[in-house]
C-alpha positions in Angstrom: -17.7 25.4 28.1 -14.9 23.3 26.6 -12.9 24.8 23.8 -11.5 23.1 20.7 -7.8 22.3 20.7 -5.6 23.2 17.7 -2.1 21.9 17.1 0.1 23.8 14.7 2.3 22.0 12.1 5.4 21.6 14.3 3.4 20.1 17.2 1.4 17.9 14.8 4.5 16.6 13.1 6.2 15.9 16.5 3.2 14.1 17.7 3.1 11.9 14.6 6.7 10.8 15.2 5.8 10.0 18.8 2.8 8.0 17.7 5.0 6.1 15.3 7.2 5.1 18.2 4.1 4.1 20.1 3.1 1.9 17.1 6.6 0.3 17.0 6.4 -0.3 20.7 3.0 -2.0 20.4 4.3 -4.2 17.6 7.3 -5.4 19.6 5.2 -6.0 22.7 2.3 -7.9 21.2 3.3 -11.0 19.2 -0.1 -11.2 17.4 0.6 -7.9 15.7 3.8 -9.2 14.3 2.2 -12.5 13.3 -0.4 -10.7 11.1 2.0 -8.0 9.9 0.0 -5.0 11.1 1.8 -1.8 10.0 3.4 0.1 12.9 2.0 3.5 11.8 -1.5 2.2 11.9 -1.3 1.3 15.5 0.0 4.7 16.5 -2.7 6.4 14.3 -5.4 4.3 15.9 -4.3 5.3 19.4 -4.7 8.9 18.3 -8.1 8.3 16.8 -9.3 6.6 20.0 -8.1 9.5 22.2 -9.4 12.2 19.9 -12.8 10.5 19.6 -13.1 10.0 23.4 -12.4 13.8 23.9 -15.1 14.6 21.4 -17.7 12.2 22.7 -17.2 12.7 26.4 -16.1 16.4 26.7 -17.3 17.8 23.4 -13.7 18.9 22.6 -12.7 18.8 19.0 -9.0 18.2 18.4 -7.6 19.7 15.1 -4.1 18.9 13.7 -2.4 21.0 11.1 -1.2 18.4 8.7 0.2 20.3 5.7 3.6 18.5 6.0 1.7 15.2 5.4 1.3 15.9 1.7 5.0 16.8 1.3 6.0 13.5 3.0 3.9 11.7 0.4 5.7 13.5 -2.4 9.1 12.5 -1.0 8.0 8.9 -0.7 6.8 8.6 -4.3 9.9 10.4 -5.5 11.9 7.8 -3.7 9.9 5.0 -5.4 10.7 6.6 -8.7 14.4 7.0 -8.0 14.6 3.3 -7.1 13.0 2.3 -10.4 15.6 1.2 -12.9 14.1 0.7 -16.4 16.1 -2.6 -16.7 14.5 -3.8 -13.5 11.0 -2.5 -14.5 11.2 -4.8 -17.5 11.1 -7.7 -15.2 7.7 -6.7 -13.9 6.1 -6.4 -17.4 3.7 -9.4 -17.4 2.9 -9.3 -13.7 2.3 -5.6 -13.9 -0.1 -6.0 -16.8 -2.0 -8.7 -15.0 -2.3 -6.8 -11.7 -3.4 -3.7 -13.6 -6.1 -5.6 -15.4 -7.3 -7.1 -12.1 -7.3 -3.7 -10.4 -9.2 -2.2 -13.3 -11.8 -5.0 -13.2 -12.1 -4.5 -9.4 -12.7 -0.8 -9.9 -15.8 -1.6 -11.9 -17.0 -4.2 -9.4 -16.4 -1.7 -6.6 -18.4 1.0 -8.2 -21.3 -1.3 -9.2 -21.5 -2.5 -5.6 -21.5 1.1 -4.2 -24.2 2.1 -6.7 -26.3 -0.9 -5.7 -26.1 0.0 -2.0 -27.0 3.7 -2.8 -30.1 2.5 -4.6 -31.0 0.3 -1.7 -30.9 3.4 0.6 -33.1 5.4 -1.9 -30.2 7.6 -3.0 -29.1 8.7 -6.4 -27.2 5.7 -7.7 -24.2 7.9 -8.6 -23.7 8.6 -4.9 -22.4 5.0 -4.7 -19.3 6.1 -6.6 -18.3 8.1 -3.6 -18.2 4.8 -1.6 -16.5 3.1 -4.5 -13.4 3.8 -6.5 -13.5 7.6 -5.9 -12.7 7.4 -2.2 -11.3 3.9 -1.9 -9.1 3.3 -4.9 -8.6 7.0 -5.5 -8.1 8.2 -2.0 -8.3 11.7 -0.5 -6.9 13.5 -3.5 -9.3 11.9 -6.0 -12.2 12.4 -3.6 -11.6 16.1 -3.3 -11.0 16.4 -7.0 -14.4 15.0 -7.8 -16.5 16.6 -5.0 -17.2 19.8 -7.1 -18.6 17.7 -9.9 -21.0 15.9 -7.5 -22.0 19.1 -5.8 -22.3 21.5 -8.8 -23.3 19.2 -11.6 -25.2 16.4 -9.8 -26.6 18.4 -6.9 -25.3 16.1 -4.1 -24.6 18.6 -1.4 -23.0 16.2 1.1 -20.7 14.6 -1.4 -17.6 15.7 0.5 -18.7 14.2 3.8 -19.7 10.9 2.2 -16.5 10.7 0.2 -14.1 11.6 3.1 -16.0 9.3 5.5 -15.7 6.4 3.1 -12.0 7.1 2.6 -11.5 7.2 6.4 -13.2 3.8 6.9 -11.5 2.3 3.8 -8.1 3.5 5.0 -8.5 1.8 8.4 -9.8 -1.4 6.7 -6.9 -1.4 4.2 -4.4 -1.2 7.0 -6.0 -4.0 8.8 -6.6 -6.6 6.1 -3.4 -6.6 4.1 -1.1 -8.3 6.6 -3.6 -11.0 7.7 -4.4 -11.9 4.1 -0.7 -12.4 3.3 -0.1 -14.4 6.5 -3.1 -16.6 5.7 -1.9 -17.3 2.2 1.7 -17.9 3.3 0.7 -20.4 5.9 -2.0 -22.0 3.9 0.3 -22.7 0.9 3.6 -23.1 2.8 5.2 -20.2 0.9 8.8 -19.0 1.4 10.7 -15.9 0.2 12.9 -16.7 -2.8 15.7 -14.8 -1.1 15.4 -17.0 2.0 15.6 -20.1 -0.3 18.9 -18.8 -1.8 20.7 -18.5 1.5 22.9 -21.5 2.1 23.1 -23.4 5.4 24.9 -21.4 8.0 24.7 -18.1 6.1 23.0 -15.3 8.0 21.5 -12.1 6.8 23.9 -10.0 8.8 26.8 -11.7 7.0 25.6 -10.5 3.6 27.1 -7.5 2.0 25.0 -4.4 2.6 25.0 -0.9 1.0 26.7 1.6 3.3 24.6 4.3 4.9 26.7 7.5 5.6 26.6 11.2 5.4 27.1 11.5 1.7 24.5 8.8 0.9 21.8 10.7 2.8 22.9 14.1 1.4 22.8 12.7 -2.2 19.4 11.2 -1.5 18.0 14.5 -0.3 19.5 16.3 -3.3 17.9 14.0 -5.8 14.6 13.7 -3.9 14.2 17.5 -4.0 15.2 17.6 -7.7 12.4 15.0 -8.3 9.9 17.1 -6.4 10.8 20.2 -8.5 10.5 18.3 -11.8 7.4 16.6 -10.5 5.6 19.9 -10.0 6.2 20.7 -13.7 5.0 17.2 -14.8 1.8 17.6 -12.6 1.1 20.9 -14.3 1.4 19.3 -17.7 -0.9 16.4 -16.7 -3.4 18.9 -15.4 -3.5 20.6 -18.9 -4.8 17.3 -20.3 -7.9 17.5 -18.1 -7.0 14.3 -16.1 -7.6 14.5 -12.3 -4.5 12.8 -10.9 -3.0 13.2 -7.4 0.1 15.3 -7.2 2.3 12.4 -6.2 2.0 11.0 -9.8 4.3 13.8 -11.0 6.9 13.0 -8.3 6.8 9.3 -9.2 7.3 10.0 -12.9 10.0 12.6 -12.2 11.9 10.1 -10.0 11.8 7.5 -12.8 13.0 10.0 -15.4 15.8 11.3 -13.3 17.0 7.8 -12.4 17.0 6.5 -15.9 18.2 9.5 -17.8 21.3 9.7 -15.6 21.8 6.0 -15.2 24.5 6.0 -17.9 26.7 8.0 -15.5 26.0 5.8 -12.5 29.3 4.0 -12.7 31.3 7.1 -12.3 32.1 7.1 -8.6 32.1 10.3 -6.6 29.5 11.9 -8.9 26.1 13.3 -7.9 24.4 10.6 -10.0 26.1 7.6 -8.4 22.9 5.7 -7.5 24.6 2.8 -5.7 26.1 5.3 -3.3 22.8 6.9 -2.5 20.5 3.9 -2.4 20.7 3.4 1.3 20.0 7.1 1.9 16.9 7.0 -0.4 15.6 3.9 1.4 16.0 5.5 4.8 14.3 8.8 3.9 11.5 6.8 2.1 10.8 4.6 5.1 10.7 7.6 7.5 8.4 9.5 5.2 6.0 6.6 4.7 5.8 5.8 8.4 5.1 9.4 9.4 2.8 10.1 6.5 0.5 7.1 7.3 0.5 8.1 11.0 -0.6 11.6 10.1 -3.2 10.4 7.6 -4.9 8.5 10.5 -4.4 11.4 12.9 -6.5 13.6 10.5 -9.5 11.2 10.6 -12.5 12.5 12.5 -15.1 9.7 13.0 -17.9 12.1 14.1 -18.0 13.5 10.5 -19.9 10.4 9.6 -23.0 11.5 11.5 -26.0 11.5 9.1 -24.4 9.2 6.6 -23.0 6.6 8.9 -25.6 3.9 8.0 -25.1 4.2 4.3 -21.3 4.5 4.5 -20.8 1.7 6.9 -23.1 -0.7 5.0 -21.3 0.1 1.8 -17.8 -0.2 3.4 -18.5 -3.6 5.1 -19.6 -5.0 1.8 -16.7 -3.4 0.0 -14.2 -5.0 2.5 -15.8 -8.4 2.2 -15.7 -8.3 -1.6 -12.1 -7.0 -1.5 -10.9 -9.8 0.7 -12.7 -12.4 -1.4 -11.3 -11.0 -4.7 -7.8 -10.8 -3.3 -7.7 -14.3 -2.0 -9.5 -16.1 -4.8 -8.6 -14.0 -7.8 -5.5 -11.8 -7.3 -3.4 -14.5 -5.6 -4.3 -17.0 -8.2 -3.5 -14.9 -11.3 -0.3 -13.4 -9.8 1.2 -16.9 -9.6 0.3 -18.4 -6.2 3.8 -17.9 -4.9 5.3 -15.8 -2.1 5.6 -12.7 -4.3 1.9 -13.2 -5.1 1.1 -13.3 -1.4 2.9 -10.1 -0.7 1.2 -8.4 -3.7 -2.1 -9.6 -2.3 -1.3 -7.7 0.9 -0.6 -4.7 -1.3 -3.8 -5.1 -3.2 -5.8 -4.2 0.0 -4.1 -0.8 -0.2 -4.9 -0.5 -3.9 -8.6 -1.4 -3.4 -9.4 0.3 -0.1 -6.8 2.7 1.0 -3.9 4.3 -0.8 -0.6 3.5 -2.4 1.2 4.4 0.9 -1.1 1.8 2.6 -0.2 -0.8 0.0 3.5 -0.3 0.5 3.1 -0.2 4.3 1.2 -3.5 4.2 3.9 -5.1 2.0 6.7 -3.7 4.1 5.2 -5.2 7.3 4.8 -8.6 5.6 8.4 -8.7 4.2 9.9 -7.6 7.5 8.3 -10.7 9.0 8.6 -13.2 6.2 11.4 -12.2 3.8 12.1 -10.0 0.8 9.8 -9.8 -2.2 11.6 -7.5 -4.8 9.2 -8.0 -7.7 6.2 -7.0 -5.6 7.9 -3.6 -4.7 8.3 -3.0 -8.4 4.9 -4.0 -9.7 2.5 -2.7 -7.0 3.8 0.9 -6.7 3.6 1.3 -10.5 0.1 -0.1 -10.7 -1.4 1.8 -7.8 0.9 4.8 -8.0 0.3 5.7 -11.6 -1.5 3.4 -14.0 -4.6 2.7 -11.8 -5.2 6.4 -11.3 -5.4 6.8 -15.1 -7.8 3.9 -15.3 -9.8 5.1 -12.4 -10.2 8.6 -13.8 -11.6 7.2 -17.1 -14.0 4.8 -15.3 -15.3 7.4 -12.9 -15.8 9.9 -15.8 -17.9 7.3 -17.7 -20.0 6.2 -14.7 -20.5 9.6 -13.1 -22.4 11.1 -16.1 
């Protein structure tokens, strides 16, 4: 009789790195993947899902990965986002940030109403639809697990965890798949171009531009401040928890990074000091990129499609409709209100992560697009703040009202 396979944390982490290399190799080999800006971690993660699912379906073997380091990588990633957020720069994202937050908040309501309608169609308690709405999609795994006890204990929905996690699994895959194609469609349809591209003169190449130096000290400084942000973020998360709000742990790390960056920004011009941000910027970017890539790969490694047995019809019906509505809303509404320019197209790619996956997915989608088509600095200010902090507050309030 076949036995289950369990991989400990070290092996799981090593496999995640290997799978990320597999994804990078696939992207280089197949031009269509580059054309539609499919994130590299997604490809490696999908390879893992295919192998694990085949072993379970054919041989009855369940493969289990120990993924504790995954959550730590997410904290590092958001701490890096915070450390890169200068208040003076954040001011530039004021109006676009408010608009995108309003659009995301409106979509949360649409998302939940759609999920509740599908639940009624399947003869279920309409509140079950919230588990295929903003709880699992906009909220992600952390929000799903935070709300499961309420659905089980207060509402008597015993399979709430399976429904929520299954919806999150399907939504995560969809979010990784639609962001790049949406941006590519909008860029080609409207003939859009990166503003940074437009500023380059004739005969000037990217490699000729001055770049921040990456060296031993920049990486060491980055690790020091990232760890400081995680320590402070733990305290901030504890304070948020005292208010009764159910927010993912990464929100504390994001806020801590912003606080540390801007409280010490007055000393940033003193060269050779621990708080010299220009010196550590390249190190933070490197650590952030690695953490994001490995995190997203591990997130997909942890998905187990066979868990959808018994709820597959309801979940898949709801998710197909959610994806269709998300695509339509992004192309017709988000792109229009965000300015119909290149930055708006990149933010549209990120909106797929906001609506269906996670903040990490949103950033991965935008990173894939900008690597192919050019920089979009405003998008990387606005989207992380909207989906990394503000939208979780809005989502908590909306869910609390609709789940009664």
